[in-house]
MIVEXDO-795594 format. One record per atom (N, C-alpha, C): residue number from 1; atom name; x, y, z. Coordinates in Angstrom, 3 decimals, always signed. Layout:
// MIVEXDO-795594
   n atom       xx       yy       zz
 NUM   CA        X        Y        Z
...
***
This chain:
// MIVEXDO-795594
   n atom       xx       yy       zz
   1    N   +7.223  +47.813   -0.145
   1   CA   +7.108  +46.476   +0.033
   1    C   +5.750  +46.136   +0.354
   2    N   +4.875  +46.927   +1.233
   2   CA   +3.760  +46.532   +1.772
   2    C   +2.547  +46.398   +0.657
   3    N   +2.772  +46.999   -0.316
   3   CA   +1.662  +46.767   -1.458
   3    C   +1.745  +45.529   -2.096
   4    N   +2.894  +44.792   -2.076
   4   CA   +3.251  +43.517   -2.363
   4    C   +2.885  +42.334   -1.656
   5    N   +2.473  +42.624   -0.290
   5   CA   +2.269  +41.619   +0.739
   5    C   +1.389  +40.678   +0.481
   6    N   +0.338  +41.063   -0.200
   6   CA   -0.846  +40.029   -0.511
   6    C   -0.474  +39.156   -1.813
   7    N   +0.594  +39.368   -2.433
   7   CA   +0.956  +38.662   -3.568
   7    C   +1.939  +37.441   -3.230
   8    N   +1.904  +36.372   -3.963
   8   CA   +2.642  +35.341   -3.740
   8    C   +3.586  +35.179   -5.095
   9    N   +4.702  +35.189   -4.885
   9   CA   +5.684  +35.239   -6.185
   9    C   +6.299  +33.840   -6.395
  10    N   +6.232  +33.335   -7.648
  10   CA   +6.797  +32.087   -7.931
  10    C   +7.576  +32.195   -9.201
  11    N   +8.916  +31.671   -9.101
  11   CA   +9.645  +31.512  -10.258
  11    C   +9.528  +30.161  -10.657
  12    N   +9.217  +29.990  -11.867
  12   CA   +9.169  +28.723  -12.529
  12    C  +10.324  +28.315  -13.431
  13    N  +11.106  +27.236  -13.242
  13   CA  +11.891  +26.504  -14.144
  13    C  +11.192  +25.843  -15.100
  14    N  +11.588  +25.628  -16.129
  14   CA  +11.088  +24.981  -17.373
  14    C  +10.491  +23.712  -16.851
  15    N  +11.446  +22.921  -16.243
  15   CA  +11.037  +21.528  -15.710
  15    C   +9.736  +21.383  -15.104
  16    N   +9.219  +22.498  -14.514
  16   CA   +7.958  +22.625  -13.806
  16    C   +6.926  +23.056  -14.639
  17    N   +7.271  +24.251  -15.421
  17   CA   +6.223  +24.821  -16.302
  17    C   +5.659  +23.975  -17.116
  18    N   +6.477  +23.224  -17.893
  18   CA   +5.992  +22.389  -19.126
  18    C   +4.824  +21.401  -18.449
  19    N   +4.660  +21.164  -17.247
  19   CA   +3.544  +20.470  -16.708
  19    C   +2.291  +21.077  -16.868
  20    N   +2.200  +22.341  -17.059
  20   CA   +0.949  +23.009  -17.266
  20    C   +0.374  +22.757  -18.759
  21    N   +1.341  +22.411  -19.605
  21   CA   +0.857  +22.190  -21.000
  21    C   +0.998  +20.693  -21.534
  22    N   +1.555  +19.971  -20.684
  22   CA   +1.619  +18.455  -21.008
  22    C   +1.239  +17.676  -19.792
  23    N   +0.031  +16.832  -19.533
  23   CA   -0.104  +16.461  -18.244
  23    C   +0.727  +15.308  -18.055
  24    N   +1.405  +15.279  -16.767
  24   CA   +2.343  +14.355  -16.206
  24    C   +2.398  +14.388  -14.883
  25    N   +3.188  +13.835  -14.208
  25   CA   +3.452  +13.687  -12.691
  25    C   +3.797  +15.185  -12.222
  26    N   +2.918  +15.711  -11.366
  26   CA   +3.061  +17.163  -10.929
  26    C   +2.133  +18.104  -11.529
  27    N   +1.484  +17.748  -12.578
  27   CA   +0.685  +18.784  -13.320
  27    C   -0.372  +19.463  -12.470
  28    N   -1.074  +18.825  -11.683
  28   CA   -2.063  +19.313  -10.806
  28    C   -1.491  +20.306   -9.783
  29    N   -0.400  +20.029   -9.252
  29   CA   +0.311  +21.047   -8.298
  29    C   +0.712  +22.240   -9.198
  30    N   +1.086  +22.146  -10.329
  30   CA   +1.607  +23.346  -11.177
  30    C   +0.266  +24.005  -11.519
  31    N   -0.781  +23.405  -11.877
  31   CA   -2.054  +24.051  -12.172
  31    C   -2.513  +24.785  -10.989
  32    N   -2.503  +24.255   -9.929
  32   CA   -2.883  +24.926   -8.588
  32    C   -2.164  +26.123   -8.359
  33    N   -1.016  +26.182   -8.625
  33   CA   -0.150  +27.337   -8.357
  33    C   -0.423  +28.551   -9.422
  34    N   -0.422  +28.064  -10.698
  34   CA   -0.725  +28.966  -11.832
  34    C   -2.106  +29.594  -11.738
  35    N   -2.974  +28.845  -11.407
  35   CA   -4.500  +29.178  -11.202
  35    C   -4.713  +30.199   -9.907
  36    N   -3.784  +30.179   -8.897
  36   CA   -4.076  +30.960   -7.803
  36    C   -4.188  +32.444   -8.001
  37    N   -5.337  +32.984   -7.453
  37   CA   -5.639  +34.337   -7.529
  37    C   -4.586  +35.332   -7.479
  38    N   -3.834  +35.185   -6.022
  38   CA   -2.856  +36.250   -5.775
  38    C   -1.352  +35.791   -6.109
  39    N   -1.315  +34.868   -7.020
  39   CA   +0.116  +34.216   -7.585
  39    C   +0.666  +35.113   -8.687
  40    N   +1.849  +35.462   -8.579
  40   CA   +2.587  +36.076   -9.670
  40    C   +3.505  +35.045  -10.167
  41    N   +3.514  +34.826  -11.416
  41   CA   +4.522  +33.916  -12.037
  41    C   +5.496  +34.587  -12.861
  42    N   +6.752  +34.298  -12.381
  42   CA   +7.862  +34.843  -13.127
  42    C   +8.668  +33.782  -13.774
  43    N   +9.025  +33.959  -15.066
  43   CA  +10.039  +33.192  -15.670
  43    C  +11.101  +33.912  -16.438
  44    N  +12.097  +33.229  -16.933
  44   CA  +13.129  +33.878  -17.643
  44    C  +12.699  +33.723  -19.073
  45    N  +13.440  +34.688  -19.889
  45   CA  +13.225  +34.388  -21.267
  45    C  +13.860  +33.016  -21.984
  46    N  +14.715  +32.623  -21.058
  46   CA  +15.415  +31.170  -21.435
  46    C  +14.284  +30.108  -21.526
  47    N  +13.126  +30.370  -20.432
  47   CA  +12.095  +29.302  -20.448
  47    C  +11.328  +29.249  -21.784
  48    N  +11.187  +30.386  -22.457
  48   CA  +10.666  +30.349  -23.802
  48    C  +11.208  +29.307  -24.695
  49    N  +12.624  +29.509  -24.751
  49   CA  +13.244  +28.673  -25.778
  49    C  +13.300  +27.022  -25.451
  50    N  +13.438  +27.125  -23.847
  50   CA  +13.441  +25.675  -23.520
  50    C  +12.352  +25.024  -23.700
  51    N  +11.072  +25.754  -23.300
  51   CA   +9.759  +25.047  -23.540
  51    C   +9.628  +24.591  -24.903
  52    N   +9.676  +25.435  -25.842
  52   CA   +9.509  +25.472  -27.451
  52    C  +10.371  +24.154  -27.704
  53    N  +11.635  +24.145  -27.311
  53   CA  +12.524  +22.982  -27.624
  53    C  +11.910  +21.572  -27.013
  54    N  +11.597  +21.695  -25.646
  54   CA  +10.944  +20.493  -25.014
  54    C   +9.756  +19.761  -26.027
  55    N   +8.874  +20.795  -26.322
  55   CA   +7.579  +20.277  -27.122
  55    C   +7.994  +19.860  -28.428
  56    N   +9.064  +20.596  -29.153
  56   CA   +9.289  +20.065  -30.508
  56    C  +10.068  +18.587  -30.353
  57    N  +10.833  +18.349  -29.187
  57   CA  +11.340  +17.027  -28.959
  57    C  +10.279  +16.071  -28.888
  58    N   +9.189  +16.359  -28.240
  58   CA   +8.133  +15.498  -27.761
  58    C   +7.401  +15.108  -29.207
  59    N   +7.273  +16.176  -29.939
  59   CA   +6.684  +15.848  -31.520
  59    C   +7.665  +14.935  -32.137
  60    N   +8.977  +15.323  -31.994
  60   CA   +9.933  +14.529  -32.959
  60    C  +10.023  +12.980  -32.476
  61    N   +9.777  +12.882  -31.075
  61   CA   +9.689  +11.469  -30.567
  61    C   +8.268  +10.781  -30.692
  62    N   +7.489  +11.385  -31.296
  62   CA   +6.142  +11.022  -31.510
  62    C   +5.217  +10.834  -30.253
  63    N   +5.730  +11.587  -29.332
  63   CA   +4.861  +11.567  -27.905
  63    C   +3.639  +12.447  -28.055
  64    N   +3.778  +13.473  -29.056
  64   CA   +2.746  +14.408  -29.273
  64    C   +2.649  +14.567  -30.838
  65    N   +1.499  +14.845  -31.431
  65   CA   +1.398  +15.097  -32.827
  65    C   +1.741  +16.611  -33.187
  66    N   +1.981  +16.825  -34.556
  66   CA   +2.032  +18.206  -34.919
  66    C   +0.990  +19.158  -34.526
  67    N   -0.243  +18.570  -34.640
  67   CA   -1.293  +19.505  -34.369
  67    C   -1.243  +19.736  -32.732
  68    N   -0.901  +18.811  -32.075
  68   CA   -0.814  +18.999  -30.493
  68    C   +0.215  +20.074  -30.335
  69    N   +1.382  +19.924  -30.851
  69   CA   +2.448  +20.885  -30.792
  69    C   +2.023  +22.260  -30.973
  70    N   +1.296  +22.436  -32.093
  70   CA   +0.786  +23.784  -32.367
  70    C   -0.250  +24.380  -31.339
  71    N   -1.094  +23.442  -30.894
  71   CA   -1.920  +23.692  -29.812
  71    C   -1.317  +24.222  -28.624
  72    N   -0.329  +23.384  -28.051
  72   CA   +0.446  +23.598  -27.011
  72    C   +1.404  +24.938  -26.929
  73    N   +2.103  +25.000  -27.971
  73   CA   +2.952  +26.249  -28.046
  73    C   +2.099  +27.457  -28.237
  74    N   +0.806  +27.408  -28.848
  74   CA   -0.211  +28.637  -28.941
  74    C   -0.539  +28.964  -27.484
  75    N   -0.783  +27.973  -26.836
  75   CA   -1.334  +28.136  -25.366
  75    C   -0.293  +28.765  -24.601
  76    N   +0.843  +28.221  -24.613
  76   CA   +2.234  +28.540  -23.915
  76    C   +2.396  +30.174  -24.337
  77    N   +2.576  +30.337  -25.680
  77   CA   +2.918  +31.875  -26.056
  77    C   +1.879  +32.921  -25.609
  78    N   +0.614  +32.509  -25.609
  78   CA   -0.408  +33.537  -25.078
  78    C   -0.147  +33.784  -23.578
  79    N   +0.136  +32.492  -22.883
  79   CA   +0.437  +32.729  -21.431
  79    C   +1.723  +33.698  -21.205
  80    N   +2.701  +33.477  -22.011
  80   CA   +3.913  +34.397  -21.831
  80    C   +3.554  +35.802  -22.020
  81    N   +2.664  +36.100  -22.928
  81   CA   +2.319  +37.430  -23.226
  81    C   +1.298  +37.969  -22.246
  82    N   +0.384  +37.105  -21.860
  82   CA   -0.602  +37.533  -20.783
  82    C   -0.695  +37.448  -19.272
  83    N   +0.160  +36.226  -19.026
  83   CA   +0.115  +35.962  -17.573
  83    C   +1.399  +35.818  -16.794
  84    N   +2.470  +35.742  -17.619
  84   CA   +3.737  +35.564  -16.937
  84    C   +4.668  +36.858  -16.917
  85    N   +5.356  +37.131  -15.918
  85   CA   +6.455  +38.287  -15.957
  85    C   +7.719  +37.408  -16.590
  86    N   +8.354  +38.074  -17.507
  86   CA   +9.436  +37.488  -18.232
  86    C  +10.706  +38.371  -17.886
  87    N  +11.661  +37.788  -17.356
  87   CA  +12.921  +38.434  -17.111
  87    C  +14.003  +37.969  -18.173
  88    N  +14.554  +39.157  -18.851
  88   CA  +15.673  +38.818  -19.608
  88    C  +16.842  +38.612  -19.248
  89    N  +17.738  +37.631  -19.645
  89   CA  +18.927  +37.372  -19.283
  89    C  +19.877  +38.562  -19.612
  90    N  +20.850  +38.647  -18.708
  90   CA  +21.905  +39.771  -19.056
  90    C  +23.167  +39.464  -18.439
  91    N  +24.232  +40.165  -18.848
  91   CA  +25.605  +39.815  -18.460
  91    C  +25.790  +39.335  -17.151
  92    N  +25.102  +40.151  -16.054
  92   CA  +25.329  +39.469  -14.805
  92    C  +24.678  +38.238  -14.530
  93    N  +23.575  +37.816  -15.114
  93   CA  +23.235  +36.493  -15.045
  93    C  +24.349  +35.576  -15.347
  94    N  +24.921  +35.885  -16.511
  94   CA  +25.876  +34.913  -17.068
  94    C  +27.161  +34.778  -16.090
  95    N  +27.449  +35.916  -15.433
  95   CA  +28.521  +35.984  -14.391
  95    C  +28.094  +34.994  -13.235
  96    N  +27.016  +35.089  -12.702
  96   CA  +26.527  +34.482  -11.603
  96    C  +26.372  +32.917  -11.994
  97    N  +25.922  +32.693  -13.180
  97   CA  +25.831  +31.184  -13.690
  97    C  +27.167  +30.412  -13.580
  98    N  +28.278  +31.264  -13.765
  98   CA  +29.375  +30.783  -13.640
  98    C  +29.756  +30.154  -12.550
  99    N  +29.433  +30.932  -11.247
  99   CA  +29.613  +30.499   -9.880
  99    C  +28.692  +29.215   -9.743
 100    N  +27.529  +29.139  -10.076
 100   CA  +26.599  +27.848  -10.068
 100    C  +27.349  +26.844  -10.825
 101    N  +28.045  +26.979  -11.750
 101   CA  +28.626  +25.721  -12.476
 101    C  +29.773  +25.292  -11.782
 102    N  +30.719  +26.272  -11.306
 102   CA  +31.993  +25.957  -10.767
 102    C  +31.745  +25.425   -9.236
 103    N  +30.843  +26.180   -8.517
 103   CA  +30.878  +25.787   -7.091
 103    C  +29.833  +24.695   -6.819
 104    N  +28.617  +24.546   -7.775
 104   CA  +27.592  +23.660   -7.426
 104    C  +27.544  +22.490   -8.544
 105    N  +28.133  +22.650   -9.678
 105   CA  +28.177  +21.686  -10.635
 105    C  +26.904  +21.506  -11.296
 106    N  +26.187  +22.726  -11.448
 106   CA  +24.937  +22.866  -12.176
 106    C  +25.260  +22.776  -13.516
 107    N  +24.344  +22.332  -14.515
 107   CA  +24.447  +22.355  -15.887
 107    C  +24.176  +23.839  -16.447
 108    N  +24.521  +23.979  -17.531
 108   CA  +24.421  +25.461  -18.260
 108    C  +23.142  +26.162  -17.892
 109    N  +22.000  +25.635  -18.588
 109   CA  +20.754  +26.125  -18.478
 109    C  +20.266  +26.338  -17.067
 110    N  +20.489  +25.321  -16.333
 110   CA  +20.027  +25.450  -14.878
 110    C  +20.674  +26.673  -14.166
 111    N  +21.808  +26.679  -14.388
 111   CA  +22.709  +27.742  -13.752
 111    C  +22.229  +29.139  -14.158
 112    N  +21.794  +29.337  -15.386
 112   CA  +21.243  +30.454  -15.846
 112    C  +19.860  +30.677  -15.195
 113    N  +19.046  +29.756  -15.279
 113   CA  +17.769  +29.942  -14.654
 113    C  +17.830  +30.354  -13.170
 114    N  +18.787  +29.781  -12.411
 114   CA  +18.854  +30.093  -10.975
 114    C  +19.341  +31.481  -10.865
 115    N  +20.414  +31.854  -11.778
 115   CA  +21.048  +33.066  -11.777
 115    C  +19.895  +34.286  -11.931
 116    N  +18.935  +34.056  -12.851
 116   CA  +17.827  +34.955  -12.873
 116    C  +16.922  +34.881  -11.779
 117    N  +16.600  +33.803  -11.136
 117   CA  +15.769  +33.783  -10.045
 117    C  +16.395  +34.565   -8.827
 118    N  +17.685  +34.380   -8.674
 118   CA  +18.319  +35.030   -7.449
 118    C  +18.342  +36.654   -7.312
 119    N  +17.655  +37.126   -8.616
 119   CA  +17.424  +38.621   -8.736
 119    C  +16.110  +38.836   -7.858
 120    N  +15.320  +37.935   -7.520
 120   CA  +14.122  +37.978   -6.986
 120    C  +14.091  +37.616   -5.306
 121    N  +15.231  +37.344   -4.821
 121   CA  +15.302  +36.873   -3.508
 121    C  +14.644  +37.921   -2.472
 122    N  +14.500  +39.250   -2.681
 122   CA  +13.873  +40.221   -1.814
 122    C  +12.404  +40.054   -1.961
 123    N  +11.664  +39.409   -2.747
 123   CA  +10.396  +39.227   -3.021
 123    C   +9.873  +37.920   -2.270
 124    N  +10.911  +37.226   -1.724
 124   CA  +10.437  +35.961   -0.930
 124    C   +9.855  +35.044   -1.984
 125    N  +10.200  +34.888   -3.175
 125   CA   +9.703  +34.175   -4.072
 125    C   +9.971  +32.575   -3.707
 126    N   +8.900  +31.669   -4.243
 126   CA   +9.309  +30.237   -4.339
 126    C   +9.637  +30.008   -5.629
 127    N  +10.707  +28.863   -5.494
 127   CA  +11.308  +28.477   -6.718
 127    C  +10.631  +27.128   -7.063
 128    N  +10.074  +27.022   -8.201
 128   CA   +9.229  +25.799   -8.575
 128    C  +10.186  +25.149   -9.755
 129    N  +10.460  +23.857   -9.500
 129   CA  +11.335  +23.141  -10.160
 129    C  +11.164  +21.720  -10.125
 130    N  +11.297  +20.874  -11.104
 130   CA  +11.108  +19.544  -11.120
 130    C  +12.502  +18.669  -11.121
 131    N  +13.585  +19.416  -11.215
 131   CA  +15.066  +18.926  -11.426
 131    C  +15.591  +18.857   -9.888
 132    N  +15.815  +17.634   -9.582
 132   CA  +16.352  +17.488   -8.126
 132    C  +17.614  +18.272   -8.007
 133    N  +18.438  +18.212   -8.801
 133   CA  +19.878  +18.800   -8.605
 133    C  +19.667  +20.155   -8.452
 134    N  +18.876  +20.704   -9.463
 134   CA  +18.660  +22.261   -9.279
 134    C  +17.855  +22.548   -8.031
 135    N  +16.865  +21.803   -7.733
 135   CA  +16.185  +22.008   -6.438
 135    C  +16.983  +22.120   -5.330
 136    N  +18.145  +21.098   -5.224
 136   CA  +18.969  +21.138   -3.983
 136    C  +19.742  +22.536   -4.101
 137    N  +20.361  +22.846   -5.088
 137   CA  +21.075  +24.213   -4.994
 137    C  +20.348  +25.332   -4.764
 138    N  +19.051  +25.473   -5.299
 138   CA  +18.232  +26.562   -5.069
 138    C  +17.656  +26.660   -3.641
 139    N  +17.646  +25.493   -2.826
 139   CA  +17.319  +25.665   -1.528
 139    C  +18.234  +26.462   -0.762
 140    N  +19.389  +26.897   -1.184
 140   CA  +20.219  +27.842   -0.524
 140    C  +19.579  +29.211   -0.513
 141    N  +18.767  +29.477   -1.408
 141   CA  +18.303  +30.888   -1.662
 141    C  +16.789  +31.014   -1.395
 142    N  +16.160  +29.873   -1.729
 142   CA  +14.497  +30.014   -1.705
 142    C  +13.767  +28.841   -1.068
 143    N  +12.570  +28.956   -0.760
 143   CA  +11.613  +27.857   -0.553
 143    C  +11.475  +27.199   -1.869
 144    N  +11.669  +25.891   -1.964
 144   CA  +11.612  +25.299   -3.337
 144    C  +10.498  +24.292   -3.199
 145    N   +9.704  +24.183   -4.243
 145   CA   +8.630  +23.387   -4.489
 145    C   +8.752  +22.684   -5.678
 146    N   +8.890  +21.339   -5.462
 146   CA   +8.992  +20.256   -6.497
 146    C   +7.797  +19.666   -6.730
 147    N   +6.922  +19.964   -7.819
 147   CA   +5.496  +19.431   -8.030
 147    C   +5.525  +18.053   -8.029
 148    N   +6.493  +17.336   -8.490
 148   CA   +6.541  +15.841   -8.395
 148    C   +6.636  +15.280   -7.136
 149    N   +6.804  +16.044   -5.994
 149   CA   +7.050  +15.564   -4.549
 149    C   +5.759  +15.857   -3.786
 150    N   +4.846  +16.581   -4.320
 150   CA   +3.697  +17.033   -3.491
 150    C   +2.550  +16.232   -3.716
***
């Protein structure tokens, strides 16, 4: 583990990561974490689907244009390939997520995100999220950073 001591690990929930690609409250905090030299950014493969969905909704609601959608998704997909560590969901994550739903009343996708993140507890990962309910449950396991509150 000594070789990893100089690295800072961050697990990003979709609610926070989208602030990188669409300027809103908390975007500066997200940018500073993502641009940090020794910061390792981890996401689940679910984040790829959620982020795509979020930006398609923004286009459908006319908050962004089709051209802006293409630019944002191109940047995001490039970052997924080049900058982020992506963890695939597996059956164990689904089992863990049931506990979060039953015990903590989390929504489906939030419970899956947290289930993936808990695999990283030994890395002293910080959980970055803008969803207050998810932040409250994640505090049981991680240091939580809500970019909207910094």
